[in-house]
N, C-alpha and C positions, 0 to 999 in steps of 0.2 A: 293164555296158551290153550290150544285146542286139546281134547282128549287124545290119549295115546292112539286110539284106533284110527285116528285121522292121519297118522304118519307112516309112511312106507319106508322100509328099510331094506337095502339090498346087501346080501351076504355074498361075498366072492371068495371061494376056497376050493382047492382041487380034492380036499379031503372031506368025504361025505359026513364022517363022524363030527368034524368041527362044525359043519353046517347044522347038523342035528342038535348039538349042544347049544350053539348060539340061537338056534331057532326056538328051542324050548325056553330058554332064559327070556327072550324077548316076548314070545307069545304070552307068557304068564302076565306080561304088563300091557297085553292087548295091542301091541305094535303089529302092523301089517308087514308080513315078510315075503320077500322073494329072494332067490338065490341063483348063482351061476357058478359053474366049476372050472371056468377058464376065463382068461382076460378078454378073448374074442367075444364069448358069449356075454360077458358082462357089458362090453361096449355095444353090442347089438340091442340088449335089453333096455339100456338107458335111452335109446333113441325112440322107443315106443312108450315108455312109462315115465313118470315124473317120481323122483325119489327125494326124500328128505335127508337121508344119510346113507353112507356106504361104508361097510365093514370089508376092508380088503386085505387079503393075505399077500404077504410079500413074496414068499417062496412058492412059485407055481411054474410048471414047465411051459416051454415055448414063449410066453410072455409073462414076465414077473410083475409083481404089483407096482413097482416103480414105473414101468412103462405104462401101465394101464392109468395110473394117476396123471402121468404127464399128459396123456390123450384126453382124459377127462377135463383137466384144467386149461387145455388149449381150445376146447369147444365152448362158445358162448352159451350153449344150451346147458351144459353140465358143470361150467366152471365155478359156480357157486354152491354146488353140493358138497357138505363136509365130508372128508374122508378120514377114517380112523384105520390105521394099519394094524393088522394082526400078524404078530411076529413072535418067533421063538428066540430071535436075537435081542438082547438087551445091551448090546454094545453101543457106545456113544456114537460111532461112525454111521451105523445103519439108522439110528434115530435122527441124526442131523440130516442125513440124506433124504429121509422121508419128509422132514419139514422143509427142506430146500426145494423140493419139486411140487409143494403145494398141499401136503397132508396136514390136517389139524391136530391129529393126536395119535397115540399108539396104545395098543394093549398086548401084553405079552401072554403067551400060552405057557401053562394051562390057564384058563379063564377063571377070574374070580367074579361071581354073579353080581355082587353089590357094586364092584368097581366098574364092571361093564355097563350096568344100568345107569349108574351115576354119570359116566362119561357120555353115553348115548343121550341121556336127558339134557346134559349141559350144552352139547353141540347142537341139538335140534332147537333148544331154547335160543341160543345165540343166533342161529340162522333166522329164526322167526322174528326176533328183535331187529335184526339187519334189514330183513324185508319190510318190517313195519316202519323202520326208519326211512327206508327208500320210498315207501309210499308217502310218508309225511313230507319228504323232500320234493316229491313230485307234486304233491298238493300245494306246497309253499311256492315251487317254482311256477306252477300255474297261477296262483294268486299274484305272484310277483309280475307275471307276464300281463295278467289282466289290469293290475294296478298301473304298470308301466303304460299300457295302452290308454288307460283312463287319464293318466298324467299328461301324456303326449296330446290327447284330444283337448284336455283343459288348456294346455299351453298354446295349442293352435287357436282356441277361442280367445285367450288373453292376448295373444299376438294380433288377432283380428280386431279385438276391442281397442287395443292400443293404437292399431293403424286408423281405425274409425275415429278415435279421439283426436288423434294427430291431424287427420283430414278435416275434422269438424273445426278444430282451432284455426287451421289454415283458411278455411272458408270464412269463418267469422271474422278473422283478422282482415282478410282481403275485402269483405264487404263493409267493414268499419272504416278501413282506411280510405276508401274512395270518397265517400261523403264527407268525411272528416277533412280531407284535403281541400274540398270545396268550401267547407265552413270557414277554415283558416284563411283561404283566399278572400272570402267575402269580409270577414272580421278586419282584415288588413286594409281593404278598400274603405270599409265603414269608418275605420280609425282616421281616415284622411279627410272626413266630412266634419262640418260643424256639429257639435253635440255638447249637451250639458254635462256637468261633473258626474251626476248620477248615471247617466247614459254611458259615460266613459268607464266608470266602475263595473258596470254590467258587462260592457264589451271586454274589458280586461279580464274579468272572470271568465267569460266564454272562450276567450283565447287560451287562458291557462288550462281550462278543462279540456279543450279540443287537443292541445298539445300533449297533454297527459294521456288522452285516449289514443292518439297516434303512437306515443311511445309504448303503450300497452300493446297495440296492434303489431308494432315492429318486434317487440319482445316475444309475443306469442308465435309469431311466424318463425323467429330465430329458433326458439325452443323446439318447435315442430320439426324444422330442418335438422337440427342437431339430434333429436331423438330418433328420426327415421334414417339417420346417416346420409342425408341428401346434401349436407353442406360440405362443399369441397374447400378445404383450407388452402390459402395462398400463403405458404410460409416463406418469410423473408428475414434476414437479420435485421433487427431493429433495436434502437436505443432504448434501454428500460427507463432512463430519466425522461427521454422525449415522450414516451407513452403517457407518463403521468402528467407532464406539462401540457400535452394536447388535451388530456382529459379535463384538466382544470380550465383550459381556454373554452372548450365546449360547454362546460357547466356555466361559465360566466356569460356566454353568449345566450344561454337559455335563462338568463336573469337569476342564476343562483348565486347567493352571497357566499363567496369563498373566502372571505376575510378570515374565518375561523380555522382554515385549513393550513397546517404547517407542513410543508414538503421538505423532507431531508433528502437532497440529492446525493447520489453515490458518487464519490470523487472519480472512481475509475470508470464510471458510466459503462456497465457491461452491456453488450448486445446479446439478444436472445432470438432464437428462431421462432417466430410467431406471426399470426395475422394481427397486425397491430389494431385494427379496427374493433375486432372482437375483444381483445385485452382491454382496450380503452373503454369499451361498453361495460366490461366487468368491473373495472375500477370505478367508473362513474356511479354504477348501481351501488356499490359498497360505500363509496363516499357520500352519496346522496342520502342513504338510510342512516349512516353514522351521523350525519348533521341533523337529520330529522329527529332523531331520538337522543341527542345530547342536549344538555342545558345550554341556553343561550351564551353564557359567559364562559363556557369551556371550549377547548380547542380539539380538533381532530388531527391526528398526526399520521402522515403517510410517508413511508420510507422505502427505498430500493436498497436490499441487502444482498450481498454476493459473497461466495466462498464455498469451498468443498464441493466445487462442481454444480452448485445451485445458484439460481437468482430468485429472490422473493420480493413480492410487493407486500408490505405490511401496513395495515390500517388499524389504528388504535383510537378508541374514543373514551370519553368519561361519562357515557350515559348509564342506563339502568342495567344494561347487559342483557343476556338471553336467559329466559326461564328455563328450568329443568325440562319442561315439556317441549319447549322450543328446540333445545339442544338435541332431543331424540328424533325430531322430525325436520331437521334444517333443510334437507335436499329434496323433500317431497314437493311436486308441483302443486300449488295451492295449498301447502301445508302450513299449519299454524306455526307462527314464530319463524317466519322467513328472515331475511336480512334486516327487516323492520323490527328486529328484537322482539320484545314481549307482545306488542300490540298488533304487529303486522301480519297481514295475510297476503300473499302475493306470489310472483314468479321469480323474484330477483335472484335469490341465492340458488335456486335450482338451475336458473340459467347460467350463473356463475360456474356451478359444478360442471354443467354440460360443456361450457367452453374450456374449462381446464382439462376435462376428460379428452376432448378433442385434441388438446396439445400434449397429451400424456403427462399432465401435471397433476397437482393436488390442491384441494382447498382445506385449510385448517381453521377451525372456528373454536374459540374459547373465551370465558369470562376471565377478566383479570382479577388478581387477588384483592385489591381495594375496591375498585369500581370500574365500570366500562367493559368493553369487549375488545377482542383482537381478532381480525380476519386476515389470514396469510394466504397469498397465491403463491405456490411454489413451482418452479421450472426445474426439473431434474436434469435436463440435457446441459452439457457443459456450455457456458457462455462463449460466444464468438467474439473475439477481440481484433 
């Protein structure tokens, strides 16, 4: 708090003797003093000088202290100046009225010097603290504005980077797919020519790798479309059982051994509103990885479960399960521990998550108590029968 000499106090009283007494008391503490002997004069003075406190007599002719206080508090220039009423009235009604119109305190006549100085000091201190708090708030608000602008700018950069990344994936996928389609076609033609066993093995490996790259290209394009919301869903009622059956047929056509997959068909065969091709892709990705990371002698179970307004595809395997690190980063693109459980790095589960998000569904992944993992695709919309 600054020295007393830096604070200006206005005394408003129509009795000169009261002004003199108050002035003497306050001057001894080095306060700067100004005075007015009417309400009109006081209102005129506060328009040209700034005051830290006003001592205001209630009983004055023409305009009493209550009216002066009302006008002070109605002006944005003077509304925050603390007002202490000077009154010979100590009745509760007068005191309450003073507080109701904006007065901060009151002092009764005759004046007690110690009480007067204590109240003056207290209200000046309160006002200074309020102003200091306002300055802090203004500084904080400015910092918040600056930080908000910085965050907005950072978000713009992240969005731009995300867009660039998506465009890059799209370009790479397109550039891969064109020559790979040619390679697959040529290997198909070569397969019809006379070759030795070793050459056939090389060709078979080349076909497998090429198909895998084409799948990767298609998956990258799908993720790109889903991430930038460019994929338009074609939602139709489709049999949940049929989606799984068609997924198994497609896997078998791709020379995947599905003999270890056990499909538990739902007797009621619920219909869901979905784009069947996308859901089939999601199920194939989950089944493919479940097979890859399960022991050869174990089975992978896939079931369609319905009830309580939900339809779920549940895939359970008896493999190693997910590591703790993998469970924390399951849905990150290229994140460690994708659907390929502990060893895998890829796009599969991030693509599954995007597919389910597009259908307003949910993916739940967890390790089973004994061994293996469970992946569940949940549709929350009521099934269509």
